[in-house]
C-alpha positions in Angstrom: 29.0 0.6 11.7 29.4 1.6 15.4 26.5 0.8 17.7 26.1 2.2 21.2 23.9 0.5 23.7 22.9 1.8 27.1 21.9 -0.8 29.7 20.5 -0.6 33.2 22.3 -2.3 36.0 20.6 -3.8 39.0 21.3 -2.2 42.4 23.6 -5.0 43.7 26.4 -2.6 43.8 24.7 -0.8 46.7 25.8 -3.6 49.0 29.5 -3.5 48.1 32.0 -1.3 49.9 33.2 0.7 46.9 29.9 0.9 45.0 31.6 0.6 41.6 29.7 -1.2 38.8 30.9 -4.4 37.3 29.7 -6.6 34.4 27.9 -9.0 36.7 25.4 -6.3 37.6 24.2 -5.8 34.0 20.9 -7.4 33.1 21.6 -10.4 30.9 25.3 -9.6 31.4 26.5 -12.9 30.0 24.9 -12.2 26.6 25.9 -8.5 26.5 29.5 -9.3 27.5 29.8 -12.1 25.0 28.7 -10.1 21.9 30.2 -6.7 22.7 33.7 -5.6 21.6 33.9 -2.9 24.3 32.3 -2.5 27.6 32.8 0.7 29.5 31.0 1.5 32.7 30.6 4.9 34.4 30.9 5.6 38.1 29.8 9.0 39.3 31.2 10.0 42.7 28.5 12.6 43.3 25.8 10.0 43.6 27.4 8.5 46.7 29.1 11.6 48.2 25.9 13.7 47.9 28.1 16.6 46.7 26.4 18.2 43.7 29.5 20.2 42.9 31.5 17.0 42.4 31.5 16.3 38.7 34.0 13.4 38.8 33.2 10.5 36.6 35.3 7.3 36.5 35.4 5.2 33.3 35.7 1.5 34.1 36.8 -0.6 31.1 35.5 -4.1 31.6 36.2 -5.3 28.1 38.2 -3.9 25.1 38.8 -6.0 22.0 40.6 -4.7 19.1 40.6 -6.3 15.7 43.2 -5.7 13.0 41.5 -5.9 9.7 
């Protein structure tokens, strides 16, 4: 059964140059990263460019396990 989980990141990415999220910014990231099969993070350019017409979203794949059953 697929389960989707949304998680809030802390604002540590605000201090980096590219502002992209990574797994270290997730709350309790060690636990989440260990138990998940896939971890995909979203990065929205419009948040940092202040351009409301920009609808670009980048998908950052941090983890992708595939099991053959």
